[in-house]
C-alpha positions in Angstrom: 106.3 4.2 9.4 106.5 5.4 13.0 110.1 6.5 12.6 109.3 8.7 9.5 106.1 10.1 11.1 108.0 11.2 14.2 110.9 12.7 12.1 108.5 14.6 9.8 106.4 15.9 12.8 109.6 17.1 14.6 110.8 18.9 11.4 107.4 20.5 10.8 107.2 21.6 14.4 110.6 23.2 14.3 109.8 25.0 11.0 106.3 26.1 11.9 105.5 25.7 15.6 101.9 25.4 16.7 100.5 28.5 18.4 99.3 28.2 21.9 95.8 29.4 21.0 95.1 26.9 18.3 91.7 25.3 17.7 92.7 21.8 18.6 93.9 22.7 22.1 90.9 25.0 22.5 88.6 22.2 21.6 90.3 19.8 24.1 89.9 22.4 26.8 86.2 22.9 26.0 85.7 19.1 26.0 87.3 18.5 29.4 85.4 21.4 30.9 82.2 19.9 29.6 82.9 16.4 30.9 83.9 17.7 34.3 80.8 19.9 34.6 78.5 17.0 33.8 80.2 14.1 35.6 82.2 15.4 38.6 79.8 14.6 41.4 82.4 14.4 44.1 82.5 10.6 44.6 85.4 8.3 43.8 83.8 6.4 41.0 82.5 9.6 39.5 86.1 10.8 39.3 87.2 7.8 37.3 84.1 8.0 35.1 84.8 11.6 34.3 88.5 10.8 33.6 87.6 7.9 31.3 85.0 10.0 29.4 87.6 12.8 28.9 90.2 10.3 27.6 88.5 7.5 25.7 86.5 9.4 23.0 89.4 11.4 21.7 91.6 8.3 21.7 88.9 6.2 19.9 88.5 9.0 17.3 92.2 9.0 16.6 92.3 5.2 16.2 89.2 5.2 14.1 90.5 7.7 11.6 93.8 5.8 11.4 92.1 2.5 10.7 89.7 4.0 8.1 92.7 5.6 6.3 94.7 2.4 6.4 91.8 0.3 5.1 90.2 2.6 2.4 93.0 5.0 1.4 96.4 3.5 2.1 99.3 3.6 4.4 100.9 6.9 3.0 97.8 8.9 4.0 97.6 7.0 7.3 101.2 8.1 8.0 100.2 11.7 7.3 97.5 11.4 9.9 100.2 10.2 12.3 102.2 13.3 11.4 99.3 15.6 12.0 98.5 14.0 15.4 102.2 14.1 16.5 102.5 17.7 15.3 99.7 18.6 17.8 101.0 16.5 20.7 104.8 16.4 20.2 107.5 19.0 20.1 110.1 21.2 21.7 108.6 24.5 20.5 105.6 24.1 22.8 107.9 25.1 25.7 111.4 26.0 24.3 110.6 29.6 23.6 110.4 30.2 27.3 113.8 28.6 27.8 115.3 30.6 25.0 114.0 33.9 26.3 115.3 33.3 29.8 118.7 32.1 28.6 119.1 35.2 26.3 118.0 37.5 29.1 120.5 36.0 31.6 123.3 36.1 29.0 122.5 39.8 28.5 122.6 40.5 32.2 118.8 41.2 32.3 118.0 39.2 35.4 114.7 41.0 36.0 113.5 40.1 32.5 114.5 36.5 33.1 112.5 36.4 36.3 109.5 37.8 34.6 109.6 35.2 31.9 110.0 32.4 34.5 107.1 33.7 36.4 104.9 33.9 33.3 106.0 30.4 32.3 105.3 28.6 35.6 103.0 31.0 37.3 105.3 31.3 40.3 106.6 34.2 42.4 110.2 35.0 41.3 110.8 38.6 42.6 113.4 37.6 45.2 114.8 34.5 43.5 118.6 34.8 43.0 120.3 34.3 39.7 121.5 30.7 40.4 118.0 29.7 41.5 116.6 31.1 38.3 119.0 28.9 36.3 118.2 25.9 38.5 114.5 26.3 38.0 114.9 26.7 34.3 116.9 23.5 34.1 114.3 21.6 36.1 111.3 22.8 34.2 113.0 22.3 30.9 114.0 18.7 31.7 110.4 17.9 32.8 108.9 19.7 29.8 111.2 17.8 27.4 110.0 14.6 29.0 106.3 15.5 28.9 106.3 17.1 25.4 108.8 14.8 23.7 110.0 11.6 25.3 106.8 10.5 27.1 104.9 11.1 23.9 107.4 9.2 21.8 107.2 6.2 24.2 103.5 5.8 24.2 103.2 6.6 20.5 105.7 3.8 19.7 104.2 1.3 22.0 100.6 1.6 20.7 101.7 2.1 17.1 103.4 -1.3 17.3 100.1 -2.7 18.4 98.3 -1.3 15.3 96.7 1.6 17.1 98.4 4.4 15.1 98.9 7.7 17.0 96.6 6.8 19.8 99.4 6.6 22.3 100.4 10.2 21.7 96.9 11.4 22.4 96.5 9.2 25.4 99.7 10.4 27.0 99.2 14.1 26.4 95.5 14.0 27.6 96.5 12.2 30.7 99.2 14.8 31.5 96.8 17.6 30.7 94.0 16.4 32.9 96.4 15.8 35.8 97.7 19.4 35.4 94.4 21.2 34.6 92.2 19.4 37.1 94.8 20.0 39.8 93.5 23.5 40.0 90.8 23.7 42.6 88.8 26.1 40.5 88.6 27.5 37.0 87.0 30.7 35.9 83.3 30.3 35.2 83.3 26.6 36.3 82.4 24.9 39.6 85.4 23.9 41.8 87.1 20.6 41.0 86.3 17.9 43.5 89.1 16.2 45.5 88.0 12.8 44.1 88.5 14.0 40.5 91.8 15.6 41.3 92.9 12.4 43.0 91.8 10.2 40.1 93.6 12.3 37.5 96.7 12.3 39.6 96.8 8.6 40.1 96.2 7.9 36.4 99.0 10.2 35.5 101.4 8.5 38.0 100.7 5.1 36.5 100.8 6.2 32.8 104.1 8.2 33.3 105.9 5.6 35.5 107.7 3.7 32.8 108.2 6.7 30.4 109.8 8.7 33.2 112.3 6.0 33.8 113.1 5.6 30.1 113.8 9.3 29.9 116.0 9.1 33.0 117.9 6.2 31.4 118.4 8.0 28.1 119.8 11.0 30.1 122.1 8.7 31.9 123.3 7.1 28.6 124.2 10.4 26.9 125.4 12.1 30.0 127.6 11.1 33.0 126.2 7.6 33.4 127.5 6.6 36.8 126.5 9.8 38.5 123.1 9.8 36.9 122.4 6.2 37.9 123.6 6.9 41.5 121.3 9.9 41.8 118.4 8.0 40.3 119.0 5.1 42.7 119.3 7.3 45.8 116.1 9.2 45.0 114.1 6.1 44.2 115.2 4.6 47.4 113.6 7.4 49.5 110.8 8.5 47.1 109.8 5.4 45.0 106.7 6.9 43.5 108.1 10.2 42.4 108.3 10.2 38.6 109.5 13.8 38.2 112.1 13.3 40.9 113.6 10.3 39.0 114.0 12.5 35.9 115.5 15.4 37.8 117.9 13.2 39.8 119.2 11.6 36.5 119.5 15.1 34.9 121.4 16.4 37.9 123.9 13.5 37.7 124.2 13.5 34.0 125.4 17.2 33.8 126.7 17.5 37.4 124.3 20.2 38.6 122.6 20.7 42.0 118.8 20.5 41.5 115.9 20.4 43.8 114.2 23.8 43.6 110.4 24.2 43.3 110.0 21.4 40.9 111.1 19.0 43.7 110.9 20.7 47.1 107.3 22.0 46.8 105.9 18.5 46.7 104.5 17.4 50.0 106.3 14.1 50.1 109.7 15.9 50.1 108.9 18.1 53.1 110.3 15.6 55.5 113.2 15.2 57.9 116.8 15.1 56.6 117.8 12.0 54.8 121.0 10.0 55.4 122.7 7.9 52.7 124.5 4.6 53.3 127.6 6.4 54.7 125.4 8.4 57.1 126.0 11.6 55.1 123.3 14.1 55.6 121.3 15.0 52.5 118.8 17.9 52.3 115.4 16.5 51.2 114.8 16.8 47.5 118.2 18.3 46.7 120.7 16.5 44.5 124.5 16.6 44.8 126.4 18.6 42.2 127.7 22.0 41.3 125.7 25.2 41.7 123.7 25.9 38.5 125.2 28.5 36.1 124.7 29.5 32.5 127.0 26.7 31.3 124.5 24.2 32.6 121.8 25.6 30.4 123.9 24.7 27.4 124.6 21.3 28.9 120.9 20.5 29.4 120.2 21.5 25.8 122.9 19.1 24.6 121.6 16.4 26.9 118.1 16.6 25.5 119.1 16.6 21.9 121.5 13.7 22.3 118.7 11.8 24.0 116.5 12.6 21.0 119.1 11.1 18.7 119.3 8.0 20.8 115.5 7.6 20.8 115.4 8.1 17.0 118.1 5.6 16.4 116.3 3.0 18.5 113.1 3.6 16.6 114.9 3.4 13.3 116.4 0.0 14.3 113.0 -1.3 15.5 111.3 -0.1 12.2 114.1 -1.8 10.2 113.8 -5.0 12.2 110.0 -5.0 11.6 110.5 -4.5 7.9 113.0 -7.3 7.6 110.9 -9.6 9.8 
């Protein structure tokens, strides 16, 4: 059932993508703002209480509806509920339009337009960013977005669905990512500033929840790309930055398509602002920058192929697991 729910959700999302200003996402934003306003008192345990209250009720609601449908209506309707939840939480079209607009602008020679779209997408300053850096940033943000909107959701959905919890994993993962991102802002219009304790709690929770999915995504990129180079980049990065989930994905991406990465998605993180690193042969490495060729338009096509091949691998794996469960 999980395999067919994912396939239907992906097809539906490609045919009719969910708009950014949809009532579900608006409701989630209102819910998290309300929780933070009432429970963020600045102490460590208050941070975890607020995080738990923001996560647990939506997850329990999702599981409750699934169990009720399974018990009183039947599995076909319960599968449709899975499709609905996955449609809201899963999908390329939640970020791919930015990628497409930037790629089309660069192919048309409209570099200024590409920088504007990149600035709108990631809320960064791009006025003086050269063309190769625009391409590099697009690859980084696209790889991370594919992980957070697709592969990470697939991982947690499949794990909790196997335990009989329906689509709870998809909601759990996306909410955890959303809180870490949204609460990292020190202030939001009309709302009191976010306390450091709450920011820290959301960040720690996201680090733990995303640890294994990030490595599964990196492994899938290695399998469908240049395996040896991807694994070498992953191993080198993990050796020096063991708790950097995003860095593992980007290091594997860089090796898989032979591109030099390490722009703002890596270098702006505080743990990477360190002294130069030396590998086992005492070769100097710039902190947070992977080996590989300078990014160009050809790499944009390569990263699209890398992601879609990874989707095929994940779907084949889920199909085999579903078949094994049916035969068992």
